[in-house]
N, C-alpha and C positions, 0 to 999 in steps of 0.2 A: 470335306474336312476343312476346318479353319486352321490358322497357323498354330494355335496352341495345341490342338489335337494332333497335328502333324509332328510337332516337337515331342509330344508325349509318345507317339508311335515310334519315332526315331530312338528315343531313350529306351523304351521297352524292347525294341529290336536289338539294340546294343546290349542291354542287360541280359536278354535271352541268349544271345550269342556268347557272352561271357560265361553265363551259367553252363551252357552246353560244353564249352571248352574246359571249364573246371571239372565238370562231371566226368568228361571223357578222360582227362588227366588222372583224376582220382581212381577211376576204374582200373587203370593200368598201374599206377604208382602207389596207391593207397587201398589195396583190396579189402582191408578190414574196416575202413571208415564206414560209419553208419550214415544213411541218407540225411537224417536230421542234423548230424554234426556237419556234414558238407553244406547243407542249406544254411545253418546258423553262421558258419564261417563265411560263406558267400555273402549273406545279407549284411554282415558287418563291413564288407568291402564296398557296398553300394554308397553312392554319394549321400551324405547325411546319415549313414547307417540305417537306411530304410530297409524294412522287410521287403523281400522280392517275392511276389506272388506269381507263380508260374502260370496260373489260370488268369491270364490278363487279356487285354484287348488285342495285342499283337498275336498271341497264341491262337486265338479264335480266328482272326483274319487270315493268318497263315494256313490254318486248316481249311478255311473256305477257299482261299486262293488255290491250294493244292487239289481240292476236290471239285471246285466249280469252275474257276477261271482257267487254270492250266489245261485240264483234259478236254475242254470244250470241243475243240476241233476233232480230237481223236475219238472221243467216246460219245459225243452228243447224240449221234444217230442211234446209239444203243439204249437210250432212255425210252422206256415204254410210255404209251399214252394213258397214264394213270391220272385221274382227277386229283389235284393236289389235296383237296379237303378230305379225300378218302384215306390219306396218309397221316391224318392228324394224330397227335400223340407220339407215335413211333418216330416221326420225322421232326419232332419238336413242336412247341406251341408258338404259333405265329399270329400276329394281328395284322390283317390285311386292310390297309387304309385305302389304297387305290390299286387297281389291277385292270388295265385296259388291254384288250387283245390287239395285237398288231395286224396288219393287213393279211399276213399269211398264217395266222393262228386261228384255230377253230374252237379251242376250249382252254379253260384255265387248268392246264395239266402240269405235271412235273417238268416236262420239257420247257414249257413257257416260263415257269417259275425259275428254273435254272438259267435260262437265257437272260431274264431280267436281273437275276442276282449276279451273273457274270458281268453284265454291263455296269451294274452298280459298283462292284468291286474294282474292276479294271479302270473305271473312270473316277474312282475316289469319291463316289456319291454315297457315302455312308458316314454315320456319326455314332458315337458311343458316349456313355457317361461313366462316372466313377462307380456306379452300381452295376456296370456291365450290361446295360440295356442298349440295344442297337436299333438304328433306323437305316434302312437301305432304300435308295431311290434310283429309278431309271427315268430317262427323259427321251422324248422324241420331239423334234422341232421346238426345243426350249420349253416343253410342257411336260410336267411330271405325269408319267403314265403308269407308274408302279411305285408303291410305297408300302413297306412292311416293317413291322417291329418284332423283335424277339429278344430274349435274354441270353446270357452266356450259355447256359445248359442247352437251350434249344439250338443254338449255333453249332455246338459240339455234336449234338445228336443228329442234326441235319447232315453235317459233314461226314460223320461216321456212316449214316444210312446211305448216303450217296456213294461212298467208297465201297460199301457192301454190295451195292448194285453193280458198280463197275467191275469189282474184283471177283465176286462169287455169284453174280447174277441174282441177288436177293433184293427185289424191288418192292415187294408188298408187305403188308402186315404179316 
């Protein structure tokens, strides 16, 4: 990520934190408030009165961090050897630009994909644009060995599907 992307992520993280605090407060202290009213009131508080879209870059990266990066050590061995292409559509639509197997991998399976995604997320080797399209990269010896593209909906679907696998052992179509 470049400096501008980092600043945007920090702002969106701050705004998401503010929104969750206000939402939590309203649940307790304003039980009759409608979600739309809460959202409109919150948006007016944003710098410049900007609308706050909860479906943003930070939301999707937080979902990925929670489903890919954080559980890696705990759940990684539970991921079955399913060929990643066999999971297309239910796991989101991904454009694979580069995917080289490492020395201990034998196939382009879900476990390999998750490992590369984990490296990309944890090392900040991803970018996004205003249309919520993402690029994730992994490197070995300063050479890109994994590069994929996906849109916001695919990121959310992938994260949900991975959580389904970890939590209810639902890994396939």
